[in-house]
Every structure is written in C-alpha cells, then in structure tokens.
C-alpha positions in Angstrom: 20.8 21.8 10.0 19.4 18.3 10.4 16.7 17.3 8.0 14.0 16.8 10.7 14.9 20.2 12.2 14.5 21.9 8.8 11.1 20.2 8.3 9.9 21.4 11.6 11.2 25.0 11.2 10.1 25.5 7.6 7.3 28.1 7.3 5.7 30.3 4.6 7.2 33.8 4.8 5.5 36.8 3.1 7.8 39.7 4.2 11.3 40.0 2.9 14.3 42.2 3.5 15.4 44.4 0.6 18.6 42.3 0.0 19.5 40.7 -3.3 20.5 37.1 -3.7 23.4 35.9 -5.8 22.3 33.9 -8.8 24.8 31.1 -8.0 23.0 30.6 -4.7 19.6 30.3 -6.4 21.1 27.8 -8.9 22.5 25.7 -6.1 19.1 25.5 -4.5 17.7 24.4 -7.8 20.3 21.7 -8.0 18.9 20.3 -4.7 15.4 20.7 -6.1 16.3 18.5 -9.0 17.6 15.8 -6.7 14.0 15.0 -5.8 12.6 11.7 -7.0 10.8 11.7 -10.3 8.7 9.2 -12.3 11.1 7.0 -14.4 13.9 9.5 -13.4 12.6 11.6 -16.3 13.0 14.8 -14.2 10.0 16.3 -16.0 10.4 19.7 -14.4 11.9 23.0 -15.3 12.6 26.1 -13.3 12.3 29.8 -14.2 14.2 32.3 -12.1 12.6 35.7 -12.0 14.4 38.7 -10.5 13.2 41.5 -12.8 11.2 44.0 -10.8 8.7 44.8 -13.5 8.1 41.1 -14.2 7.7 40.3 -10.5 5.0 43.0 -10.3 3.1 41.5 -13.3 3.4 38.0 -11.8 2.0 39.3 -8.5 -1.0 40.7 -10.4 -1.4 37.3 -12.2 -1.3 35.7 -8.7 -4.6 37.4 -7.9 -2.9 40.4 -6.4 -0.7 38.7 -3.9 1.5 41.7 -3.4 4.2 40.0 -1.4 5.4 38.2 -4.5 6.8 41.5 -5.9 8.6 42.2 -2.7 10.6 39.0 -2.6 14.1 39.3 -4.2 13.5 36.2 -6.4 10.6 34.2 -7.6 11.1 30.7 -9.0 8.3 29.3 -11.2 8.3 25.6 -11.0 7.0 23.9 -14.1 6.0 20.5 -15.3 7.5 19.4 -18.7 4.8 17.5 -20.5 7.1 16.5 -23.4 9.6 14.9 -21.0 6.9 12.9 -19.2 5.2 11.9 -22.5 6.4 8.2 -22.3 3.9 7.7 -19.5 1.0 8.9 -21.6 -2.0 10.6 -20.0 -1.0 9.4 -16.5 2.3 11.2 -16.9 0.5 14.5 -16.5 -0.3 13.5 -12.9 3.2 12.1 -12.3 5.0 15.3 -13.3 2.9 17.3 -10.8 4.1 15.0 -8.1 7.6 15.3 -9.4 7.5 19.1 -9.3 5.9 19.1 -5.8 8.8 16.9 -4.5 11.3 19.3 -6.1 9.7 22.2 -4.4 9.9 20.6 -1.0 13.6 20.0 -1.5 14.0 23.6 -2.6 12.2 24.9 0.5 14.3 22.9 2.9 17.6 23.7 1.1 16.7 27.4 1.2 16.0 27.2 4.9 19.4 25.5 5.4 21.0 28.6 3.7 19.1 31.0 6.1 16.6 31.9 3.4 12.8 32.2 3.6 10.3 31.0 1.1 6.5 30.8 0.3 5.0 28.2 -2.0 2.2 29.9 -4.0 -0.3 27.8 -6.0 -2.9 30.4 -6.6 -2.2 32.2 -9.9 -3.6 32.6 -13.4 -1.6 29.9 -15.3 -2.3 31.4 -18.7 -1.2 34.9 -17.7 2.0 33.6 -16.2 2.7 31.5 -19.3 2.2 34.6 -21.5 4.4 36.8 -19.2 7.3 34.3 -19.2 7.0 33.1 -22.8 6.4 29.5 -21.6 5.8 27.0 -24.5 2.6 25.0 -24.7 4.2 21.7 -23.4 5.3 23.4 -20.2 2.8 23.8 -17.3 3.5 26.2 -14.4 2.7 24.4 -11.2 3.8 26.8 -8.5 5.6 30.1 -7.8 8.0 30.1 -4.9 9.2 33.3 -3.3 12.8 33.4 -2.1 14.7 35.9 0.0 15.9 36.9 3.5 12.8 36.8 5.7 11.7 39.9 7.6 9.2 38.3 9.9 8.7 35.4 12.2 6.3 33.1 10.4 4.1 30.8 12.4 1.8 28.0 11.4 0.0 25.6 13.6 -0.4 21.9 12.7 -3.2 19.5 13.4 -2.6 16.6 15.8 -1.1 13.8 13.7 -3.4 11.3 15.4 -6.3 13.0 13.7 -4.7 12.4 10.3 -3.5 8.8 10.5 -5.7 5.9 9.5 -4.6 2.2 9.9 -5.4 -0.4 7.2 -8.6 1.5 6.1 -10.3 4.8 6.5 
C-alpha cells in the first residue's frame, strides 16, 4: 500500500473480530512506530502491549467506560519517557508528547498496511492506567491504541482543506 493511500484509508475502528494477533506482528508494528522522528533522536517513548482479558476490562473502565477497548484483541499503551527526554529540561515534556504522537501515526499506518484496524484513544484516567500497569513515575501514558481485525466499515468526514490553510499569517 502506498503511504498516501494508507493516510486516506486510515480510520478509527471500534468493532473487532474475535481473532487473536501474533505477538511478533505487534512487535513489528512497534518497530515501525519507533522509526518516527524524535527530539534529539532520544526516542523518549515506551510501549506496553496488553492482551490480558481482565486487564483490558480494567483499562476500558479507566478509559471512562469505553467498552470497545476490552473487545480489541490487543491494546498498546504509548508512553512518554520523562527520564530519556530530561536533557531538554522542562521543554522536553512537550517534545516527548510530540515524539509519541508521531510514533502512534506510524503505528496506525503500518497496522493498516497489515490489514489491521486501530483506534487512537486519548480519553482515560492516567493515574488509574499507571496503577493498573505498574508504570513508574517517570513514565507518562499518552494514548491507548486498540489493535485487531476490524469488524466494521469505519467512516470519518474531513473538513475542506481550504478552510484550514492560512498563508503567512492567520
């Protein structure tokens, strides 16, 4: 699949087939996630793969009851590593969020190329997720991404690009 085609086809999927994913496939997608640019090439991001049913249920609850999270075969919690970005001081906290976001987009596109569906979830109780997953204090969960074989045709409209582009000033 061409990159531009993947960008146009990528959608958020909330219904998944009850079909497991091999761990090596998830790890390969995370390899591509980590190929994203990062401030100072510090790669201040870490990934937590969750496939335990009980844990997925608890994470769905921590994500304000978004039930579809527990139905996805795999969840990946994308985290910012504040120790690794420390050379940039306080600004590094902003940089690593950008770094994680770039890695998520790579992950979403690579998953689509493998015939998999995803949904990027940013609404969750960070402290509950940290506690559930035993995440240390210097790690900040940024997003949870569902991963699996989609069981729906997802659709999302887009605004006309001309409404979003500004030249030389607002």
